[in-house]
C-alpha positions as CSV (number, residue, x, y, z in Angstrom):
1,M,-66.0,-45.6,-27.1
2,F,-67.3,-42.6,-29.6
3,C,-65.4,-41.7,-32.9
4,T,-66.0,-39.1,-35.3
5,Q,-65.2,-39.2,-38.6
6,T,-61.9,-37.0,-39.6
7,N,-62.7,-34.1,-41.9
8,P,-60.3,-35.0,-45.2
9,I,-59.7,-31.3,-45.8
10,F,-58.2,-31.0,-42.6
11,F,-55.3,-33.9,-43.7
12,L,-54.9,-32.0,-46.8
13,A,-54.3,-28.3,-45.1
14,L,-51.8,-30.5,-43.1
15,V,-49.7,-32.0,-45.8
16,F,-49.9,-28.6,-47.6
17,L,-48.7,-26.9,-43.9
18,L,-46.1,-29.6,-43.3
19,A,-44.6,-29.7,-47.0
20,G,-44.1,-25.6,-46.6
21,N,-42.8,-25.8,-43.6
22,L,-40.4,-28.3,-45.2
23,G,-39.3,-26.2,-48.0
24,S,-40.8,-28.8,-50.8
25,H,-42.1,-27.5,-54.0
26,I,-45.1,-28.9,-54.4
27,F,-46.2,-26.6,-56.9
28,A,-43.3,-26.3,-58.7
29,D,-42.9,-23.7,-61.8
30,A,-40.3,-26.2,-63.5
31,I,-38.5,-24.9,-67.1
32,E,-38.8,-27.8,-69.6
33,C,-35.1,-27.7,-71.3
34,N,-35.5,-28.6,-74.8
35,R,-32.6,-27.1,-76.7
36,V,-29.8,-28.0,-74.0
37,W,-29.0,-29.3,-70.7
38,E,-25.7,-29.7,-69.2
39,L,-25.0,-31.2,-65.5
40,P,-23.4,-28.8,-62.9
41,S,-20.2,-27.9,-63.8
42,S,-17.5,-25.2,-62.6
43,A,-18.2,-23.4,-66.3
44,N,-21.5,-22.9,-64.9
45,Q,-21.1,-21.9,-61.3
46,N,-21.8,-25.8,-60.3
47,Q,-25.5,-25.3,-61.4
48,N,-27.2,-27.2,-64.0
49,K,-27.5,-25.3,-67.3
50,C,-30.9,-25.5,-69.1
51,G,-31.7,-24.0,-72.6
52,T,-34.9,-23.5,-74.1
53,I,-36.5,-22.0,-77.6
54,D,-39.7,-20.5,-77.5
55,S,-42.3,-20.6,-80.0
56,D,-41.0,-17.3,-81.5
57,N,-37.3,-18.8,-81.6
58,I,-35.6,-16.9,-79.0
59,K,-33.3,-18.6,-77.3
60,H,-33.1,-18.6,-73.5
61,T,-30.4,-19.9,-71.0
62,Y,-30.6,-20.7,-67.2
63,L,-28.4,-21.7,-64.4
64,C,-30.7,-24.1,-62.3
65,K,-30.2,-25.3,-59.0
66,V,-32.7,-28.4,-59.3
67,C,-32.9,-30.6,-62.0
68,K,-35.0,-33.7,-62.1
69,R,-38.4,-34.4,-63.9
70,G,-42.1,-34.3,-62.1
71,D,-42.3,-38.2,-63.0
72,G,-39.1,-39.5,-61.5
73,K,-37.6,-40.6,-65.9
74,S,-34.4,-39.4,-67.0
75,P,-34.1,-36.9,-69.7
76,S,-34.2,-39.3,-73.2
77,A,-33.7,-39.3,-77.0
78,S,-34.8,-41.9,-79.4
79,G,-33.4,-43.4,-82.9
80,C,-29.3,-42.9,-81.3
81,I,-26.6,-43.9,-82.8
82,G,-23.1,-43.2,-81.1
83,P,-20.1,-45.2,-79.9
84,H,-21.4,-48.0,-78.3
85,P,-24.1,-50.5,-79.8
86,L,-27.4,-50.0,-78.6
87,T,-29.2,-53.0,-77.7
88,T,-33.0,-50.9,-78.7
89,N,-34.3,-48.7,-81.2
90,G,-36.3,-47.0,-78.6
91,S,-35.5,-44.2,-76.0
92,L,-32.2,-43.6,-74.8
93,D,-31.8,-42.2,-71.4
94,C,-29.4,-39.2,-71.5
95,D,-28.2,-39.2,-67.7
96,A,-25.1,-36.4,-68.6
97,G,-26.9,-34.0,-70.7
98,T,-28.8,-33.2,-73.9
99,D,-28.0,-30.6,-76.5
100,T,-29.3,-29.8,-80.3
101,N,-27.3,-28.8,-83.6
102,A,-29.0,-28.9,-86.5
103,D,-26.1,-27.5,-88.7
104,S,-23.9,-29.9,-87.9
105,S,-25.9,-32.9,-88.0
106,P,-29.0,-32.4,-89.9
107,G,-30.5,-36.1,-89.9
108,R,-29.7,-36.5,-86.0
109,P,-29.8,-32.9,-84.6
110,Y,-30.1,-34.3,-80.8
111,F,-27.2,-34.7,-78.8
112,C,-27.6,-37.4,-76.1
113,F,-25.1,-37.6,-73.3
114,K,-24.3,-40.4,-71.4
115,G,-21.6,-41.1,-68.5
116,N,-20.3,-37.9,-66.5
117,P,-19.0,-34.7,-67.5
118,A,-15.2,-35.8,-67.5
119,A,-15.7,-38.8,-69.7
120,R,-19.2,-38.9,-71.8
121,D,-20.2,-40.7,-74.5
122,V,-22.2,-38.8,-77.0
123,Y,-24.6,-40.1,-78.9
124,R,-26.8,-38.4,-82.0
125,C,-30.5,-39.3,-82.2
126,T,-33.6,-38.3,-84.5
127,A,-35.6,-37.2,-82.1
128,R,-35.9,-36.1,-78.4
129,H,-38.3,-38.1,-76.2
130,L,-38.5,-36.5,-72.4
131,N,-36.7,-33.4,-71.7
132,Q,-35.1,-32.4,-68.5
133,Q,-37.5,-30.1,-66.3
134,C,-35.5,-27.7,-63.9
135,D,-36.4,-25.4,-61.2
136,Q,-35.0,-22.6,-58.9
137,C,-33.1,-21.1,-61.9
138,T,-32.1,-17.6,-62.6
139,P,-31.9,-16.4,-66.3
140,Q,-28.6,-15.7,-68.1
141,N,-27.3,-13.4,-70.7
């Protein structure tokens, strides 16, 4: 029996073809939500709301179909206090959204929301840890 070694480039090309055919986003141009992230709601046309602020302090808002970090981790914040005692001083997962408001809470300007949009707990935090990342977004005015 005669065996030949298969070219690894062939397999790489096959992966790209299959992924493209299945509608996957291998090279997703994700937006980093460094100002605000909200879960889909009727107020946001049932899409995620992603807010950014650029290096020139200009705010941008997007409605996005897909929000999930590429590393599989949740958006999070640290140094948080809230309605329920925390068992750690480390990072707190923000599974229901994030926001920033230095005017109303200068010592803890980051808000981490836990729960769901209908009944969510608000934690005030000293720092962001991981921002949400969104894809398939359209700019809003």
